[in-house]
C-alpha positions as CSV (number, residue, x, y, z in Angstrom):
1,M,-36.6,54.3,-16.3
2,A,-37.7,58.1,-16.4
3,R,-35.4,60.8,-17.0
4,E,-35.3,64.4,-16.3
5,R,-35.1,65.4,-20.2
6,V,-37.1,67.7,-22.6
7,P,-39.4,66.3,-25.7
8,V,-37.2,67.3,-28.9
9,H,-38.6,66.2,-32.5
10,A,-35.6,64.1,-33.9
11,A,-34.2,61.0,-32.8
12,E,-31.3,59.2,-33.9
13,K,-31.6,55.3,-34.8
14,E,-29.3,53.3,-33.1
15,D,-27.3,50.2,-34.8
16,V,-28.3,47.0,-32.5
17,R,-26.5,44.8,-33.9
18,Q,-23.9,42.7,-32.2
19,E,-20.3,42.4,-33.9
20,Q,-18.6,39.1,-32.8
21,P,-15.0,38.6,-33.0
22,P,-13.6,35.8,-34.8
23,A,-12.4,32.8,-33.1
24,S,-9.1,33.2,-33.9
25,V,-10.0,36.8,-32.3
26,E,-11.0,35.0,-28.9
27,R,-7.8,33.1,-28.4
28,L,-5.3,35.9,-28.7
29,L,-7.5,37.7,-26.2
30,E,-7.5,34.5,-24.2
31,L,-4.2,34.3,-24.4
32,Q,-3.8,38.0,-23.5
33,R,-5.6,37.9,-20.5
34,S,-4.2,34.8,-19.0
35,A,-0.3,35.4,-19.8
36,G,-0.5,39.1,-20.5
37,N,0.3,41.5,-23.4
38,R,4.1,40.2,-23.6
39,A,2.9,36.9,-23.7
40,V,0.7,37.9,-27.1
41,A,3.4,39.7,-28.4
42,R,5.8,37.1,-28.5
43,A,3.1,34.4,-30.1
44,V,2.8,36.6,-32.7
45,A,6.6,38.0,-33.5
46,P,7.9,35.3,-35.9
47,A,4.3,37.0,-38.4
48,A,4.8,40.8,-37.0
49,A,7.1,43.1,-35.3
50,A,4.6,43.0,-32.2
51,L,0.8,43.0,-31.6
52,R,-0.1,46.6,-30.4
53,L,-2.6,45.9,-27.3
54,A,-1.8,49.3,-26.9
55,R,0.2,51.4,-28.9
56,Q,4.1,50.8,-29.1
57,P,6.6,53.3,-28.5
58,Q,7.7,55.3,-31.5
59,Q,10.8,55.6,-32.3
60,A,12.6,57.7,-35.1
61,P,15.5,56.3,-37.5
62,A,18.6,56.2,-36.3
63,H,19.5,58.2,-39.4
64,A,17.1,60.9,-39.2
65,P,18.5,64.4,-39.8
66,T,16.2,65.8,-37.1
67,Q,14.9,64.8,-33.8
68,V,11.1,63.7,-34.0
69,A,8.7,64.7,-31.0
70,P,7.2,61.3,-29.1
71,E,3.4,61.5,-29.8
72,P,1.7,61.8,-26.5
73,D,0.9,58.8,-24.4
74,F,-2.3,60.4,-22.8
75,R,-5.4,61.9,-24.9
76,V,-8.0,63.3,-23.2
77,R,-11.5,65.0,-23.6
78,E,-14.4,66.4,-22.2
79,V,-17.3,64.9,-23.9
80,D,-21.2,66.5,-23.8
81,R,-23.6,64.9,-26.5
82,A,-26.9,65.7,-27.1
83,I,-29.0,62.4,-26.9
84,T,-32.4,61.9,-28.3
85,E,-34.4,58.4,-28.2
86,T,-38.1,57.9,-29.5
87,I,-40.2,55.3,-28.0
88,S,-43.1,53.8,-30.0
89,H,-45.2,50.7,-30.1
90,A,-45.6,50.3,-26.0
91,P,-48.7,49.0,-25.2
92,A,-52.0,50.1,-23.2
93,A,-50.6,50.0,-19.8
94,F,-47.2,52.0,-20.6
95,A,-48.8,54.3,-23.4
96,A,-47.4,57.4,-21.5
97,W,-43.7,56.4,-22.5
98,N,-44.6,56.7,-26.3
99,G,-42.9,59.8,-27.2
100,T,-39.4,61.5,-28.5
101,Y,-37.1,62.7,-24.9
102,G,-33.8,64.4,-25.1
103,W,-30.7,64.6,-22.7
104,R,-26.9,64.8,-22.4
105,A,-24.6,62.6,-22.3
106,K,-21.3,63.9,-20.2
107,W,-18.1,62.6,-19.2
108,R,-14.5,62.5,-19.2
109,L,-12.4,60.4,-21.7
110,K,-8.9,59.7,-21.2
111,L,-7.1,57.4,-23.5
112,D,-3.4,55.8,-22.2
113,M,-1.6,54.8,-24.7
114,R,1.4,53.3,-23.4
115,A,2.7,49.9,-24.2
116,E,1.9,47.1,-21.8
117,V,-0.7,49.4,-19.7
118,G,-2.9,51.1,-22.5
119,Q,-6.4,51.5,-21.5
120,L,-9.5,53.7,-21.6
121,V,-10.9,55.6,-18.8
122,L,-14.4,57.1,-18.4
123,T,-15.1,59.2,-15.7
124,V,-18.5,60.4,-14.6
125,R,-18.4,63.2,-12.1
126,L,-20.9,63.1,-9.4
127,H,-22.5,64.7,-6.4
128,S,-24.9,64.3,-4.4
129,T,-26.2,64.6,-0.7
130,A,-26.2,61.0,0.1
131,T,-24.3,58.8,2.8
132,D,-20.8,57.7,1.9
133,A,-22.5,54.2,2.7
134,V,-24.8,54.8,-0.2
135,K,-22.4,56.2,-2.8
136,R,-20.2,53.0,-2.3
137,A,-22.4,51.1,-2.7
138,W,-23.8,53.0,-5.9
139,T,-20.3,52.8,-7.2
140,N,-19.8,49.2,-6.6
141,A,-22.8,48.3,-8.6
142,I,-22.0,50.7,-11.5
143,S,-18.2,49.3,-11.7
144,R,-19.7,46.0,-11.8
145,K,-21.9,46.6,-14.3
146,W,-20.2,48.6,-16.6
147,S,-16.4,48.7,-15.8
148,S,-13.8,45.9,-17.7
149,R,-16.3,44.1,-19.5
150,F,-15.1,45.3,-22.7
151,A,-12.0,47.0,-24.7
152,F,-11.8,49.6,-27.6
153,V,-10.5,47.7,-30.2
154,V,-8.2,49.6,-33.4
155,L,-8.0,47.3,-36.2
156,R,-5.1,46.9,-38.5
157,E,-5.6,48.0,-41.8
158,Q,-4.3,44.7,-43.1
159,P,-4.9,42.0,-40.7
160,I,-1.8,39.2,-40.0
161,T,-1.5,35.5,-40.3
162,I,0.0,34.5,-37.2
163,R,-0.4,30.5,-38.3
164,P,-3.1,28.5,-39.8
165,G,-6.1,29.4,-38.4
166,V,-5.0,32.1,-36.2
167,V,-5.6,35.6,-37.9
168,D,-4.3,38.9,-35.8
169,D,-6.4,42.1,-37.0
170,A,-6.5,44.1,-33.7
171,E,-3.6,46.3,-33.9
172,E,-4.4,48.2,-30.4
173,M,-6.6,47.3,-27.8
174,Y,-7.8,49.2,-24.8
175,P,-9.8,47.7,-21.9
176,I,-12.4,50.1,-21.3
177,R,-12.7,51.7,-17.3
178,V,-15.7,53.2,-16.2
179,R,-15.3,55.2,-13.3
180,T,-17.2,57.4,-11.0
181,E,-15.6,60.4,-9.2
182,W,-17.6,61.6,-6.2
183,V,-17.4,66.0,-5.8
184,T,-18.7,68.1,-2.9
185,D,-18.5,71.0,-5.0
186,P,-21.7,70.6,-7.3
187,R,-20.8,73.1,-9.7
188,R,-17.8,70.8,-11.0
189,A,-20.0,67.6,-11.6
190,H,-21.4,66.0,-14.8
191,Y,-24.7,65.5,-12.4
192,V,-26.1,65.9,-9.5
193,V,-28.2,63.2,-8.1
194,T,-30.9,63.0,-5.9
195,A,-30.9,60.8,-3.3
196,N,-34.5,59.2,-3.1
197,A,-35.8,57.4,-0.7
198,A,-37.8,54.1,-0.9
199,G,-41.2,54.9,-2.6
200,A,-40.2,58.6,-4.4
201,T,-41.7,58.3,-8.2
202,A,-40.9,60.9,-11.2
203,D,-44.0,61.4,-13.2
204,G,-46.0,58.9,-12.0
205,R,-43.4,56.0,-12.6
206,A,-40.8,54.4,-10.1
207,G,-38.2,52.0,-10.1
208,L,-36.6,49.8,-7.3
209,G,-35.5,51.0,-4.1
210,G,-36.7,54.8,-4.7
211,T,-34.7,55.0,-8.1
212,S,-37.3,57.3,-10.2
213,S,-35.0,59.0,-13.3
214,M,-31.5,59.2,-14.7
215,T,-30.4,61.5,-12.0
216,G,-33.2,60.5,-9.2
217,W,-31.6,57.3,-7.3
218,G,-32.9,55.4,-4.7
219,T,-30.9,55.1,-1.5
220,A,-31.9,51.4,-1.5
221,D,-31.7,50.9,-4.7
222,T,-28.0,49.1,-7.0
223,V,-30.4,47.6,-9.6
224,D,-31.7,50.5,-11.5
225,I,-29.0,52.9,-11.1
226,T,-26.9,50.8,-13.0
227,H,-29.6,51.4,-15.8
228,E,-30.2,55.3,-15.2
229,F,-25.9,55.7,-15.2
230,G,-26.1,54.1,-19.3
231,H,-28.3,57.2,-19.9
232,M,-25.4,59.3,-18.7
233,L,-23.2,57.2,-20.8
234,G,-25.5,58.0,-23.7
235,C,-27.3,54.8,-23.8
236,P,-31.4,55.3,-25.1
237,E,-34.0,52.9,-24.0
238,E,-34.0,49.5,-25.1
239,Y,-38.0,49.1,-24.2
240,F,-40.6,48.1,-26.9
241,T,-39.7,50.0,-30.0
242,T,-37.3,52.7,-29.6
243,N,-35.6,54.7,-32.5
244,G,-37.2,52.3,-35.1
245,V,-35.7,49.2,-33.7
246,D,-38.6,46.3,-32.2
247,Y,-36.7,44.8,-29.1
248,T,-39.5,42.5,-28.5
249,Q,-38.4,40.8,-31.8
250,G,-42.0,40.4,-33.1
251,G,-43.6,39.9,-29.8
252,T,-41.5,37.1,-28.8
253,L,-39.7,39.2,-25.5
254,Q,-41.1,41.4,-23.3
255,G,-40.5,45.4,-24.0
256,F,-39.8,45.9,-20.4
257,R,-37.6,44.1,-18.3
258,D,-37.1,41.0,-20.2
259,P,-35.2,38.4,-18.3
260,R,-33.2,38.0,-21.3
261,G,-32.7,41.6,-21.9
262,G,-29.4,43.6,-21.6
263,V,-29.0,46.8,-18.8
264,M,-31.3,49.1,-20.9
265,N,-34.2,46.8,-21.3
266,N,-33.7,44.9,-17.7
267,P,-31.6,47.0,-15.1
268,A,-30.5,43.6,-14.0
269,G,-29.2,42.5,-17.2
270,P,-25.8,42.6,-18.3
271,A,-24.2,45.9,-20.5
272,L,-23.5,44.9,-24.2
273,A,-21.2,45.8,-27.0
274,R,-24.0,48.3,-28.8
275,N,-24.3,50.5,-25.4
276,F,-20.7,51.3,-25.9
277,A,-21.6,53.0,-29.0
278,L,-21.1,56.7,-28.0
279,I,-17.8,55.5,-26.2
280,R,-16.3,54.1,-29.3
281,R,-17.5,56.7,-31.7
282,E,-15.7,59.4,-29.0
283,A,-12.8,57.0,-28.5
284,A,-12.3,56.9,-32.5
285,S,-12.0,60.7,-32.9
286,L,-10.0,60.9,-29.7
287,R,-7.2,58.5,-31.4
288,G,-7.6,60.0,-34.9
289,V,-8.9,56.6,-36.5
290,P,-11.7,56.1,-38.6
291,H,-14.5,54.7,-36.6
292,S,-14.8,51.7,-38.9
293,R,-11.6,50.5,-38.1
294,T,-12.8,50.5,-34.3
295,R,-14.8,47.6,-32.7
296,I,-16.1,47.0,-29.0
297,R,-15.1,43.7,-28.0
298,P,-15.3,41.7,-25.1
299,W,-12.6,42.3,-22.4
300,R,-13.4,39.3,-19.9
């Protein structure tokens, strides 16, 4: 979809390779989901002091001569990052889409590192004159698409073998909660969203139910707005060839709205792990760990 964006002359390439957790990690994840963090900690206790599915409380040794201030349980930052994308190789019908575009990804990121209840909460503050009913429908659609689907994982420096065939490489794990907060004062908003009636267009292009751009959402739409919200999170398009990546896979897939595509190609599709790339970078920085020691993995 179109966005209110300014052409620029440089773009970053995104690594779209999906990182798949080993089968042993999947079994630990399933135990965590079904039985909780304590059950996982008990399962790995023979081989490790504890599995940190969120950071465990830090205690100073009993013999310490001075009190050591505990590490804060919460870390918060406002994110405001420039995003660029270059679309190319679009066929004649979509030739107008070829070009380089830029916008800003803006949100609040809060890392809750308390044991057992740790989570990474991303909040986008929005303002709109849409009715409360329309805003609720938008919020629910965004939550279903983006929230609690993936977790931000901090890897151990050395994986632990629990038993033959079961290896624990996750030191910390934080489910990613994505939230919208509707504010009455547009000056407090990360984005001001225009409520469009069905049939609205932007630069000759139109989406479902009036959705026309990153900040032009259709009052009758709960599908395309989840794609536009992805741009707010920092996701580029996955159309045709974007940032040097051929999303048609040599012409075997549609360059736009492929039924097998993820949300940034097909708004009806799912959010994918690669769509959390900027969130992963910001979360790694917030946690104070190298990006290479982090992963985005399925949460449910």
